[in-house]
N, C-alpha and C positions, 0 to 999 in steps of 0.2 A: 451393447458396445462397451467394452472396458475402457477405463480411463488410462491415459498414457502415464507412465511412471516418471516422476520428477527426476531430473538428472542430479540435482543436489537438494537437500532439505534446508529450509531456512534455520538460522541460528535462533535460539530462544532469547527473549529479552532477559537481562539480569536485573531483577527488581529489588531495590532497597526498601526496607520497611523499619520503622521504629514507632513506638507509641510515646506520647509526651505527657508528663504529669509533674506534680510538685512534691518534692521529697518531704516537705513539712507535714503533709497530710498523713503519711503512713503511720506515725505513732499516734496521731490523733483519732484515726478512724480505722479500727480493725476490720480486715476483710476487703477494704477498698482497693488496695494495691493488687491483691490476688484477682479480684474481679476484672480490673483493667487489663491484667496480663491474660485473662481468659479471652477478652475481646481481641487482644493482640494475636493470640494463637488462631482465633477464628479468621482474622484478616490474613494471616500467613497461609492458612489452608485454602482460602478462596483465591488469593493472588497466585498460588502455585498452579492454578488451572491455566494461567496466562504466561507463565515463564518460570525462570529459576529465581527463587526468593532468597534474599539475604536479610535475615531478621536480626537486628541488634537487640530488640527487646524494649526495655523501658529507659527513656531518657528523662531525668528529673533534676538534674543540676547542670550548671555551666561546665563543670569538669566532665561530667558524663556526656555532654554534648560534644566536647572536643574528642573524646574517645570514640563516639559514634561516627563523627566526621572522618576520622582516620580509618576506622574500620570499613566504612562504606567506600572510601577512596581506594583502599588497598585491594578491594575486590572488584573495582572497576564497574560499578553499577551503571546502568543506562538511565535510570529514573529512581527517585526517592519518594515514597509515600510517607508523609509525616501525619500520623494519626493523632488527632486531638482527643485524648482519652478522658480528660478532665480539664479544669482550669490549670494553667501553668504560666509562669512569667516568660516573656519573650527571650530573656537571657538564657532560658533553659534550652532553646533550640537554635538561636541564631548562629552559634559557632558551628553547628553541624554543617550548615550550608555555606559558611564562609570557608570551610575546609574542603568540603565535597561539592564540586560545581555541577553535579548531575542535575537535570531539571527536577524541580520540586513540585509535588502535588499535595496539598493539605487536605486531609480527610475530616470533614466536619459531619460525622455520621452519628446521629443520636440513637441510642439503643432502643428506645421505646417511643411510640407515637404520642403517648400521653402519660405523664407521671401519675402515680397513685397519690393524689394530693392529701388525702386523709391519713396516710400511713408512711409517707416519705419524709425521713429526717435528713439532716445535713449530709450524712454519710452517703445515703442513696442519691440524694440530689447531686452530689459531686461526680457521680457516675453518669449523670445526664447533662450536665452543663457544658457540653463539648463546644457549643458555639461561642461561649463566653470569651475565650482567648483569641478568637480569630481576628477581630478588629485590631487588637494589640499586635498580633503577628504581622498583619497586613501593613501596619504603620512602620514597624521595625524593619521588615524586609524591604519596603519601599525606600526607606531612608538609607539602607545599606546597599541599595541597588541590586537586590537579589530577586530575579524573576520567580514568580510562583503562580500556581493556579489552585483553586479551591473546588472540591466536590462536596456538595451539600445534600443532605437527605437522611435516610434511615440506614442503620447498620445492616439490617437484613439477616439477623439471627434466625435460625430455625429451632431455637430452644430458649428457655428463660433461665439464666444463671440462679443459683441458690441465693446469691447476695441480693437479687432484685426484689422489689416490692410491687412491680407492675408487669404486665404481660410484655415480653420483649421478642416474641415471635413475629417478626415483621418482614420475612422474606418475600411474601406475596404482596406487600404494599407497593403501590406505584412509586413512592418516594425511594424505596430501596431498589426496585428494578431499574429506575432511571439512573440512580447513583452508580450501580454496578455496571450498567452499560457504559457510562463515562469512564469508569475505572478500566474496564476491559479495553476501551479505545485508546486510553493513554498508554496501557501496556503494549497494545499492538503498534502504536506509533513509535514507542521505544524500540520494539523489535525491528521495525522498518529501519530506524536509524542505525542500530547495531549492524544490520545486514548490509546496508549501504556502505558503512565504514569498512566493511570487509569484502566489498564486491569488486569484481573485475569486469569492466565494460569494454568489449571489443569494438574497434572502429575499423571497418573493412572497406577498402576502396577510397571513396571520397564523397563529397557532397554533390547533389544534383546542381550543376552549374547555373548560377543566377538566382537560386532560391535564397535570398539574403537572410531570411528569417531562420533558416536552417543552421547557418554558420555559427559555430560556438567556440568559445575560449575553453579548451580542454583543461587548462590549469584552473580556470574559474570553477569548472564543474567539480574538480577534486577539492578545491579549497572550501566550497560551500556544502558539499554533501559527503565527502570522504571517499568517494568511488575512485578506483584506479582505472585509467583509460589505457588499454593495450592497443597500440596502433598496428593493424594487420595489413598484410599485402595479399593480393589475389593469388600470388604464387604460394602463399602459406596454405590456402585452401586447395589449390591445384595439386600440390604435392600429395594430398590425401586422395583426390580424385584418381590419380594415376596408379594407386596401389590397391584399389578396391577389388575384392574377389567377386566372382559371379554369385557365390552363395550369399554374400552380404547384400548384393543387389536384390536377389530374389526375396530375402527376408524383409527388406525394407519395402519392396513393391507389394508384398502381401499385407504389410501393415498399412500402407497407403490405401489399398483396396478395402480394408476393414474400416478405416476411419473416414473415408470419403465416398461420395457417390460419383461415379463416372458418368458424365453427361453425354447426351447426344448433341447434334447441332443445335445452336440457339435458333429459335423461331423468329427472332427479331434483329439479331446482330450478325451480319455476314462474316465478320472476322472471328466470331466465337464458334468453334467447331468441336465435335467430339474429339477428345485427345487420342492421338495414335498410340499404339503400344510402344513405339520408339520414343515418343515424348514422355510417356509415363516411366519407361525404364531409365531414361536420362534423368528425370526428376528424382527417381529413387537413388540413382548413382550419386548425384550431387547431395542428396539428403544424407546419405551415409557419410560423405566427406564433411558436411557441415557439422554433424554430431561429433565426428572425430576431432575436428578443429576445436570445438567447444570443450571437449574433454582434455585435449592436449594443452590448451591454454588456460584451463580452469575458468571458463567464462560464465558470467551470470547474465550477460546481455550482449547482443550484437546490433549495432546500427551499421547500415551498409548502403553502398551504391557503387555500381561500376557501369560506365557507359559502353565501353568496348569499341573495337574497330575491326569488325569482321575477322576476328581471330579466335583462337581456342578459348581464351579467357572470356570472350563475349559468349561463347557457347556455355561456359560454366555458369555465368550470371543468369543465362536464360532458364536455368533449372532451379533458381533460388526459392521460388515462392512456396512450393509444397513443403520443403524441408524446414524453412523458417516458420511456417505455420505449425508444423509438428513441434518444433522447439518451443514456441510460445506456450503450447499446452504442457510442455515438460518443465516449465519454470524458467526458461531462458527468454527474456523479453527481446524480441527482434523487431526492429523498426527500419523501414526502407528510406531511401533518398538521403541517407546519411544523417537522419534526424536523431541524434543522441539525446536531446532534451526530451523528446517524446518517448524514447526508449527508457528514460528515467521514470517518466510518468507511468509507463506500462509496467515497469519493475515494481514500483510502489503498489500499484493495483494488484499485481500478482502476489507480492508478499502478503497483502491483506486478504488473499484468497477470494478476490473479486474479479479475476480475469484480467482484463486490460488489453483491448484490441486496437490496432492502429487505424485511425480514422481522420477524415477531414470532411468539410461540407461537400456533399454531392449535389444537393438541390433543396429547395423548400417545396412542400406540398401545401399550398394555401387552402385547398379544399378540406384537407384533414387536419390542418393546423399543426403540421409536423415539420421538423427539420430531418432531412435524410443524411445520415452520417455513414461514411464507409471509405474504402480505398481499394485500389489494386494492390496486390502484394500480400504480405503476411497477415493472417487472421488467427485469432485465438479460438481454436475449435472447441475448447472446453466450455465456452459460453455460447455455443451455437444453438440455434433452433434446428434440431435434427442434424443429419449428416450434411456437412458442407459439400458443395458440388465442385468437381473439377472440370474446367473447360479448357480446350486447346485454343490458344490465342494466335491468330495469324500475324499479329503485330502487338507489341506492348506500347500502348499509345504514349507518345512523348518520350519514349526510350527506344533503345536499339533491341533487335532480336525478337524472338517469339518463343512460345513454350506453353506451359500449363499454368492456369491461374485458378484462384479460389473464388467461388460465388456463394455467399452465405449471408445470413442476418443473425443478429443476436437474439436470444430467446426473449419473448415478451415479458414485461414486468418492470419493476423499478430499476433504473440505471443512473449512473453518475458519470459525468465526463470530467476528466482531469487533464488539463493542458499545462505544460511547463514552458514558459517563455523567458526571454532575457531582456531586461529593461536597458534604457539608455545609459544608466550609471553602472552597467556591468553586473547587476544582481539578477539572480533567478527570481521568477515570480510564478505562483501557482494560480490557475484559473479553474474554478469548480462550478458545476451545474448539476442539479438533480432533475430527472424527468422520468417519463414512462416510455418504454419501448413497446410499440404496438405492432400487431401482425397485419401488415399491409403489403400490397404488390411492390416488388422491386424490379429493376432492370435485369434482363437475362443476358448480361454482357461479360460475364466472368469476373465481375468485381463484387466485393462485399458492400452491402448497404442495409441500413436499418432505419425505420421511421421512429423518431423520438419526439414525443410531445412534452414540451417544457411548460412551465407555468405561464409564460408569456407567449403570445402568438408570434409566428416566425419573424415578421418585420421588427416588432418590438424587442424580441429576443436578440436579434442580430444588432440592434442599436446598442444594447448593453454589452454584448460580447465584444464587438469591435472596438469599443472605448477602452478595453483592457489591454490593447496592443498585444493580441495573442500571436502565436505562430499559427500557420494554417493546418497544423496537425494537432491531434490530441489522442488520449487514451479513453476508451469506453469501458466502463466497469459495470458489473451487475450489482443491484442493490442500491439503496439510498445511503451513500457513504460520505456525505459532505462533512458531518461532524468529525468523522474519523480522519478524513484527508486534511481538515483544518488543523487537527492535533499533530499530524505528521508535519505540516508546514511550520507550526509553532516550534516543535522540537528541533527542526532543521534550521530554524530562524530564517525562513523564506517568506516574504510577503505573499499575501494571497488575496483573491477576490472571489466572492460567491455571487452568482447572478442566475 
């Protein structure tokens, strides 16, 4: 089964880089400056794997720092990596970040695991004493109220420079691997921030009435994340439904039959039946219209809900689930019940290439020590265990109408939940948990559900979860991504909890 093609590709992070040194050293120690610039070029090459790199080069004076700040500002970088190449005074770098307000990550990456103590002179030592200035920088930045983070470890070279006296091939060392994983995550978090600042989130219909945790301040969402919210009407979608050709319906129906398994009647739930050809054709019709709406409005996400009143628009909403599930796998985060905060969580997971499926608590399995997470409505089929199943639903429970629904579970293995809630003071908050998806029986009722085993047993896990004032929805991503999502929260300046 081929992957669905993304409707839009994420923008790359714009990564700022400079290496810091002290100009006094260059006349004193021949070859030192050139060696440090070689490290700088290595960093530029590695960072270019994660985004578009803007490299100022070497900063070694206060005047150079101001020039670097203006340079990075002019190019609108998303994050700045400040490489501690040797000892330098804090005045050599503080102006960079007083001018350029992009998040700062200091790289304390020693080139060698161990100096050659019998043959290393002051010049070679100065290429290794990269941790020496970090306390000074920490103090100066703190007093200047400049936020910063530090990545500590080994540089990870796969060669030894001619200037060196010790073995500097450290790419396979755990201290280098860990450091570069952190660096990659910071770059990915910066990429998420850039994309959210350019994202258009559609809000179609309204909220499910009475779900008070769903209600959001749309201005607050833009203020805290940069997303634009486009308020949509059902008539916007219906306009596309009415102009679809038979050929378009046929093509979408063929796609649906390729990516989904068409079920028979459920053996356990009398309202879950084999979908009829008419139901499948209507789902295909609405799916074509949904994709046209996304392209017309240039949307990166849609949160939606429409209750209906036995009219044509109720028929349109009855065909939502299949098309929104396809769009999830095409990079357009789609969340039901008007939950734009969970659409945001899903979009973050999607940008991080970890899926992001719409979920809530289904139940606990106290025999397996699992929480069952899932939902009726849209599913991210790219992270499914096998082909998702389509079932015809005689009634959408708690909602109006009937139609085709998705029954599936997430592939077994490491997973991370990410929920975004709103606190009493009007701020967004991110709730994060890592667990393991296990292959276990699920209900055959046309809903998605996955057994997740967290580090705590279900009752203890829920004790911690509910203390964080979550919404009842969340996004389920594949992989253990807590450290990545924490970095996203930090760059967005959103409080977070991990449990």
